[in-house]
ChimeraX commands (.cxc) that place a marker at each C-alpha (Angstrom):
marker #1 position -32.05,57.74,191.37 radius 0.5
marker #1 position -28.16,57.86,191.81 radius 0.5
marker #1 position -25.89,55.92,194.07 radius 0.5
marker #1 position -22.95,57.49,196.44 radius 0.5
marker #1 position -20.42,58.29,194.12 radius 0.5
marker #1 position -17.60,57.42,196.67 radius 0.5
marker #1 position -17.54,55.48,199.73 radius 0.5
marker #1 position -14.68,56.19,202.10 radius 0.5
marker #1 position -13.85,54.44,205.24 radius 0.5
marker #1 position -12.61,56.42,208.81 radius 0.5
marker #1 position -9.20,55.94,207.79 radius 0.5
marker #1 position -9.48,57.97,204.35 radius 0.5
marker #1 position -9.31,54.74,202.26 radius 0.5
marker #1 position -11.43,55.10,199.02 radius 0.5
marker #1 position -13.55,51.79,199.10 radius 0.5
marker #1 position -15.12,52.41,195.74 radius 0.5
marker #1 position -14.16,51.31,192.07 radius 0.5
marker #1 position -13.67,54.06,189.53 radius 0.5
marker #1 position -16.49,53.74,186.69 radius 0.5
marker #1 position -16.25,53.76,183.61 radius 0.5
marker #1 position -19.59,55.72,183.17 radius 0.5
marker #1 position -20.81,52.51,181.11 radius 0.5
marker #1 position -24.04,49.93,182.35 radius 0.5
marker #1 position -24.93,50.31,185.84 radius 0.5
marker #1 position -23.74,53.99,186.58 radius 0.5
marker #1 position -25.83,56.79,187.36 radius 0.5
marker #1 position -25.65,60.65,187.86 radius 0.5
marker #1 position -25.77,62.64,191.30 radius 0.5
marker #1 position -26.83,66.14,191.17 radius 0.5
marker #1 position -23.72,68.19,189.84 radius 0.5
marker #1 position -22.98,65.39,186.92 radius 0.5
marker #1 position -21.21,63.25,189.36 radius 0.5
marker #1 position -21.23,59.57,188.30 radius 0.5
marker #1 position -21.50,56.58,190.77 radius 0.5
marker #1 position -21.96,53.04,190.28 radius 0.5
marker #1 position -25.11,51.49,191.62 radius 0.5
marker #1 position -24.98,49.29,194.76 radius 0.5
marker #1 position -25.41,46.03,193.16 radius 0.5
marker #1 position -22.60,46.22,190.93 radius 0.5
marker #1 position -20.28,47.99,193.52 radius 0.5
marker #1 position -18.31,46.02,196.20 radius 0.5
marker #1 position -17.50,49.39,197.98 radius 0.5
marker #1 position -21.04,49.02,199.10 radius 0.5
marker #1 position -20.30,45.75,200.87 radius 0.5
marker #1 position -17.29,47.34,202.35 radius 0.5
marker #1 position -19.68,50.30,203.83 radius 0.5
marker #1 position -22.13,47.41,205.40 radius 0.5
marker #1 position -18.93,46.11,207.08 radius 0.5
marker #1 position -18.26,49.64,208.23 radius 0.5
marker #1 position -21.82,50.32,209.33 radius 0.5
marker #1 position -21.95,46.80,211.15 radius 0.5
marker #1 position -18.77,47.60,213.17 radius 0.5
marker #1 position -20.22,51.30,214.10 radius 0.5
marker #1 position -23.23,49.73,215.35 radius 0.5
marker #1 position -21.64,47.15,217.31 radius 0.5
marker #1 position -19.50,49.96,219.16 radius 0.5
marker #1 position -22.91,51.30,220.59 radius 0.5
marker #1 position -24.36,47.94,221.05 radius 0.5
marker #1 position -26.62,47.47,218.32 radius 0.5
marker #1 position -27.43,44.65,215.70 radius 0.5
marker #1 position -27.26,45.08,212.20 radius 0.5
marker #1 position -30.83,44.05,211.40 radius 0.5
marker #1 position -32.05,43.68,207.76 radius 0.5
marker #1 position -34.38,46.56,208.36 radius 0.5
marker #1 position -31.41,49.00,209.23 radius 0.5
marker #1 position -29.57,47.53,206.03 radius 0.5
marker #1 position -32.42,48.10,204.17 radius 0.5
marker #1 position -32.51,51.78,205.33 radius 0.5
marker #1 position -28.78,51.61,204.34 radius 0.5
marker #1 position -29.33,50.65,200.88 radius 0.5
marker #1 position -32.21,53.14,200.31 radius 0.5
marker #1 position -29.86,55.77,201.27 radius 0.5
marker #1 position -26.86,54.49,199.38 radius 0.5
marker #1 position -29.32,54.33,195.78 radius 0.5
marker #1 position -30.98,57.54,196.88 radius 0.5
marker #1 position -27.63,59.28,196.75 radius 0.5
marker #1 position -28.80,62.16,198.66 radius 0.5
marker #1 position -31.13,63.49,201.58 radius 0.5
marker #1 position -34.34,61.36,202.15 radius 0.5
marker #1 position -37.07,61.78,204.39 radius 0.5
marker #1 position -39.11,59.76,206.58 radius 0.5
marker #1 position -41.43,59.61,203.88 radius 0.5
marker #1 position -39.44,58.70,201.11 radius 0.5
marker #1 position -38.13,55.97,203.41 radius 0.5
marker #1 position -41.90,55.03,203.85 radius 0.5
marker #1 position -42.64,54.89,199.94 radius 0.5
marker #1 position -39.59,53.03,199.03 radius 0.5
marker #1 position -39.81,50.52,201.75 radius 0.5
marker #1 position -43.27,49.79,202.26 radius 0.5
marker #1 position -43.00,46.79,203.90 radius 0.5
marker #1 position -40.71,48.20,206.60 radius 0.5
marker #1 position -43.22,50.43,209.32 radius 0.5
marker #1 position -42.72,54.17,209.35 radius 0.5
marker #1 position -41.61,53.89,213.57 radius 0.5
marker #1 position -39.41,50.93,212.82 radius 0.5
marker #1 position -37.77,53.07,210.35 radius 0.5
marker #1 position -37.30,56.01,212.39 radius 0.5
marker #1 position -35.73,54.14,214.96 radius 0.5
marker #1 position -33.57,52.45,212.87 radius 0.5
marker #1 position -32.52,55.99,211.60 radius 0.5
marker #1 position -32.06,57.10,215.43 radius 0.5
marker #1 position -29.73,54.08,215.96 radius 0.5
marker #1 position -27.78,54.86,212.87 radius 0.5
marker #1 position -27.50,58.26,213.58 radius 0.5
marker #1 position -25.98,57.48,217.12 radius 0.5
marker #1 position -23.68,55.32,215.62 radius 0.5
marker #1 position -22.24,57.69,213.52 radius 0.5
marker #1 position -23.74,56.36,210.02 radius 0.5
marker #1 position -26.50,58.66,209.38 radius 0.5
marker #1 position -26.74,62.71,209.43 radius 0.5
marker #1 position -30.05,64.01,210.07 radius 0.5
marker #1 position -30.43,67.57,208.13 radius 0.5
marker #1 position -33.51,70.42,208.68 radius 0.5
marker #1 position -34.37,73.32,206.93 radius 0.5
marker #1 position -36.50,74.05,209.63 radius 0.5
marker #1 position -38.11,72.07,212.41 radius 0.5
marker #1 position -40.90,70.72,210.01 radius 0.5
marker #1 position -38.49,68.87,207.85 radius 0.5
marker #1 position -35.86,66.27,208.48 radius 0.5
marker #1 position -33.79,64.52,206.19 radius 0.5
marker #1 position -31.16,61.85,206.30 radius 0.5
marker #1 position -28.07,60.61,204.41 radius 0.5
marker #1 position -25.12,58.34,205.40 radius 0.5
marker #1 position -22.57,60.15,207.39 radius 0.5
marker #1 position -19.97,62.60,205.29 radius 0.5
marker #1 position -16.88,60.25,206.18 radius 0.5
marker #1 position -18.59,57.81,204.16 radius 0.5
marker #1 position -19.48,59.44,201.10 radius 0.5
marker #1 position -17.80,62.73,200.64 radius 0.5
marker #1 position -17.52,66.34,201.53 radius 0.5
marker #1 position -20.20,68.07,200.23 radius 0.5
marker #1 position -22.68,70.91,201.51 radius 0.5
marker #1 position -26.58,71.97,201.30 radius 0.5
marker #1 position -29.30,73.90,199.87 radius 0.5
marker #1 position -32.16,73.57,202.42 radius 0.5
marker #1 position -35.63,74.92,201.37 radius 0.5
marker #1 position -36.96,76.67,204.26 radius 0.5
marker #1 position -40.89,76.17,202.89 radius 0.5
marker #1 position -40.93,72.60,201.36 radius 0.5
marker #1 position -37.76,70.94,203.38 radius 0.5
marker #1 position -36.15,69.92,200.00 radius 0.5
marker #1 position -32.44,69.51,200.30 radius 0.5
marker #1 position -30.06,69.72,197.87 radius 0.5
marker #1 position -26.19,68.30,197.91 radius 0.5
marker #1 position -23.62,70.76,196.30 radius 0.5
marker #1 position -19.84,70.26,195.92 radius 0.5
marker #1 position -18.14,73.53,195.77 radius 0.5
marker #1 position -14.82,73.70,193.63 radius 0.5
marker #1 position -11.73,73.08,195.58 radius 0.5
marker #1 position -10.72,76.87,196.00 radius 0.5
marker #1 position -13.92,77.74,197.76 radius 0.5
marker #1 position -13.08,74.86,199.84 radius 0.5
marker #1 position -9.65,75.99,200.62 radius 0.5
marker #1 position -10.75,79.57,201.22 radius 0.5
marker #1 position -13.46,78.74,203.81 radius 0.5
marker #1 position -11.51,76.30,205.38 radius 0.5
marker #1 position -8.78,78.63,206.10 radius 0.5
marker #1 position -11.44,81.52,207.04 radius 0.5
marker #1 position -13.16,79.20,209.50 radius 0.5
marker #1 position -9.43,78.07,210.83 radius 0.5
marker #1 position -8.83,81.94,211.65 radius 0.5
marker #1 position -12.13,82.25,213.51 radius 0.5
marker #1 position -11.62,79.36,215.43 radius 0.5
marker #1 position -7.75,80.20,216.52 radius 0.5
marker #1 position -9.29,83.38,217.71 radius 0.5
marker #1 position -11.70,81.41,219.86 radius 0.5
marker #1 position -9.53,79.07,220.84 radius 0.5
marker #1 position -10.95,76.22,219.09 radius 0.5
marker #1 position -9.97,73.42,217.26 radius 0.5
marker #1 position -11.84,72.48,214.12 radius 0.5
marker #1 position -12.04,68.95,212.56 radius 0.5
marker #1 position -14.63,70.02,209.71 radius 0.5
marker #1 position -17.09,72.00,208.46 radius 0.5
marker #1 position -20.31,72.25,206.85 radius 0.5
marker #1 position -22.35,74.90,205.06 radius 0.5
marker #1 position -26.13,74.55,205.04 radius 0.5
marker #1 position -27.69,77.37,202.92 radius 0.5
marker #1 position -30.97,78.17,204.03 radius 0.5
marker #1 position -33.61,79.75,201.30 radius 0.5
marker #1 position -36.30,78.85,198.67 radius 0.5
marker #1 position -35.99,76.34,195.91 radius 0.5
marker #1 position -36.82,76.99,192.62 radius 0.5
marker #1 position -40.25,75.69,192.84 radius 0.5
marker #1 position -40.70,77.88,196.08 radius 0.5
marker #1 position -39.60,81.34,195.07 radius 0.5
marker link #1:1,2 radius 0.2
marker link #1:2,3 radius 0.2
marker link #1:3,4 radius 0.2
marker link #1:4,5 radius 0.2
marker link #1:5,6 radius 0.2
marker link #1:6,7 radius 0.2
marker link #1:7,8 radius 0.2
marker link #1:8,9 radius 0.2
marker link #1:9,10 radius 0.2
marker link #1:10,11 radius 0.2
marker link #1:11,12 radius 0.2
marker link #1:12,13 radius 0.2
marker link #1:13,14 radius 0.2
marker link #1:14,15 radius 0.2
marker link #1:15,16 radius 0.2
marker link #1:16,17 radius 0.2
marker link #1:17,18 radius 0.2
marker link #1:18,19 radius 0.2
marker link #1:19,20 radius 0.2
marker link #1:20,21 radius 0.2
marker link #1:21,22 radius 0.2
marker link #1:22,23 radius 0.2
marker link #1:23,24 radius 0.2
marker link #1:24,25 radius 0.2
marker link #1:25,26 radius 0.2
marker link #1:26,27 radius 0.2
marker link #1:27,28 radius 0.2
marker link #1:28,29 radius 0.2
marker link #1:29,30 radius 0.2
marker link #1:30,31 radius 0.2
marker link #1:31,32 radius 0.2
marker link #1:32,33 radius 0.2
marker link #1:33,34 radius 0.2
marker link #1:34,35 radius 0.2
marker link #1:35,36 radius 0.2
marker link #1:36,37 radius 0.2
marker link #1:37,38 radius 0.2
marker link #1:38,39 radius 0.2
marker link #1:39,40 radius 0.2
marker link #1:40,41 radius 0.2
marker link #1:41,42 radius 0.2
marker link #1:42,43 radius 0.2
marker link #1:43,44 radius 0.2
marker link #1:44,45 radius 0.2
marker link #1:45,46 radius 0.2
marker link #1:46,47 radius 0.2
marker link #1:47,48 radius 0.2
marker link #1:48,49 radius 0.2
marker link #1:49,50 radius 0.2
marker link #1:50,51 radius 0.2
marker link #1:51,52 radius 0.2
marker link #1:52,53 radius 0.2
marker link #1:53,54 radius 0.2
marker link #1:54,55 radius 0.2
marker link #1:55,56 radius 0.2
marker link #1:56,57 radius 0.2
marker link #1:57,58 radius 0.2
marker link #1:58,59 radius 0.2
marker link #1:59,60 radius 0.2
marker link #1:60,61 radius 0.2
marker link #1:61,62 radius 0.2
marker link #1:62,63 radius 0.2
marker link #1:63,64 radius 0.2
marker link #1:64,65 radius 0.2
marker link #1:65,66 radius 0.2
marker link #1:66,67 radius 0.2
marker link #1:67,68 radius 0.2
marker link #1:68,69 radius 0.2
marker link #1:69,70 radius 0.2
marker link #1:70,71 radius 0.2
marker link #1:71,72 radius 0.2
marker link #1:72,73 radius 0.2
marker link #1:73,74 radius 0.2
marker link #1:74,75 radius 0.2
marker link #1:75,76 radius 0.2
marker link #1:76,77 radius 0.2
marker link #1:77,78 radius 0.2
marker link #1:78,79 radius 0.2
marker link #1:79,80 radius 0.2
marker link #1:80,81 radius 0.2
marker link #1:81,82 radius 0.2
marker link #1:82,83 radius 0.2
marker link #1:83,84 radius 0.2
marker link #1:84,85 radius 0.2
marker link #1:85,86 radius 0.2
marker link #1:86,87 radius 0.2
marker link #1:87,88 radius 0.2
marker link #1:88,89 radius 0.2
marker link #1:89,90 radius 0.2
marker link #1:90,91 radius 0.2
marker link #1:91,92 radius 0.2
marker link #1:92,93 radius 0.2
marker link #1:93,94 radius 0.2
marker link #1:94,95 radius 0.2
marker link #1:95,96 radius 0.2
marker link #1:96,97 radius 0.2
marker link #1:97,98 radius 0.2
marker link #1:98,99 radius 0.2
marker link #1:99,100 radius 0.2
marker link #1:100,101 radius 0.2
marker link #1:101,102 radius 0.2
marker link #1:102,103 radius 0.2
marker link #1:103,104 radius 0.2
marker link #1:104,105 radius 0.2
marker link #1:105,106 radius 0.2
marker link #1:106,107 radius 0.2
marker link #1:107,108 radius 0.2
marker link #1:108,109 radius 0.2
marker link #1:109,110 radius 0.2
marker link #1:110,111 radius 0.2
marker link #1:111,112 radius 0.2
marker link #1:112,113 radius 0.2
marker link #1:113,114 radius 0.2
marker link #1:114,115 radius 0.2
marker link #1:115,116 radius 0.2
marker link #1:116,117 radius 0.2
marker link #1:117,118 radius 0.2
marker link #1:118,119 radius 0.2
marker link #1:119,120 radius 0.2
marker link #1:120,121 radius 0.2
marker link #1:121,122 radius 0.2
marker link #1:122,123 radius 0.2
marker link #1:123,124 radius 0.2
marker link #1:124,125 radius 0.2
marker link #1:125,126 radius 0.2
marker link #1:126,127 radius 0.2
marker link #1:127,128 radius 0.2
marker link #1:128,129 radius 0.2
marker link #1:129,130 radius 0.2
marker link #1:130,131 radius 0.2
marker link #1:131,132 radius 0.2
marker link #1:132,133 radius 0.2
marker link #1:133,134 radius 0.2
marker link #1:134,135 radius 0.2
marker link #1:135,136 radius 0.2
marker link #1:136,137 radius 0.2
marker link #1:137,138 radius 0.2
marker link #1:138,139 radius 0.2
marker link #1:139,140 radius 0.2
marker link #1:140,141 radius 0.2
marker link #1:141,142 radius 0.2
marker link #1:142,143 radius 0.2
marker link #1:143,144 radius 0.2
marker link #1:144,145 radius 0.2
marker link #1:145,146 radius 0.2
marker link #1:146,147 radius 0.2
marker link #1:147,148 radius 0.2
marker link #1:148,149 radius 0.2
marker link #1:149,150 radius 0.2
marker link #1:150,151 radius 0.2
marker link #1:151,152 radius 0.2
marker link #1:152,153 radius 0.2
marker link #1:153,154 radius 0.2
marker link #1:154,155 radius 0.2
marker link #1:155,156 radius 0.2
marker link #1:156,157 radius 0.2
marker link #1:157,158 radius 0.2
marker link #1:158,159 radius 0.2
marker link #1:159,160 radius 0.2
marker link #1:160,161 radius 0.2
marker link #1:161,162 radius 0.2
marker link #1:162,163 radius 0.2
marker link #1:163,164 radius 0.2
marker link #1:164,165 radius 0.2
marker link #1:165,166 radius 0.2
marker link #1:166,167 radius 0.2
marker link #1:167,168 radius 0.2
marker link #1:168,169 radius 0.2
marker link #1:169,170 radius 0.2
marker link #1:170,171 radius 0.2
marker link #1:171,172 radius 0.2
marker link #1:172,173 radius 0.2
marker link #1:173,174 radius 0.2
marker link #1:174,175 radius 0.2
marker link #1:175,176 radius 0.2
marker link #1:176,177 radius 0.2
marker link #1:177,178 radius 0.2
marker link #1:178,179 radius 0.2
marker link #1:179,180 radius 0.2
marker link #1:180,181 radius 0.2
marker link #1:181,182 radius 0.2
marker link #1:182,183 radius 0.2
marker link #1:183,184 radius 0.2
marker link #1:184,185 radius 0.2
view
């Protein structure tokens, strides 16, 4: 599977190197290229960011947590606890779940659910790139999508108007489209 296409620190600085599409690169859904974790110094910057965030919530960056982060980077999209168990067979499922809870509390991982039965986990958006999701309510599949900039501008403007009318100050938005994937239709 593909790696995260862009690593962005909380200040907005791009931590990844632009790739040339050559060896060591792979594609995410939508054709975006990404350098694999071993070849990308941005992943080490990501690990430093994760360690700082965990320290803020008085947690250590253990080998198990690092393995989960490496898996999320390599997956390039949302994964289930079952996916983690399959890909990290030496990490007990209960430990993987605890790591995800702690990483979520530190603002490193985001939990996604098509319904209560299906949860997926991915790196927090401020560590990767802005995107949205298609969530299958039957099988739980989560598909990352990145709409055109014109769509983002229109959605941001409309949501801003709605928020202003309520006296709300938006910081970001996400669109999760619920429905049926191609397999479940």
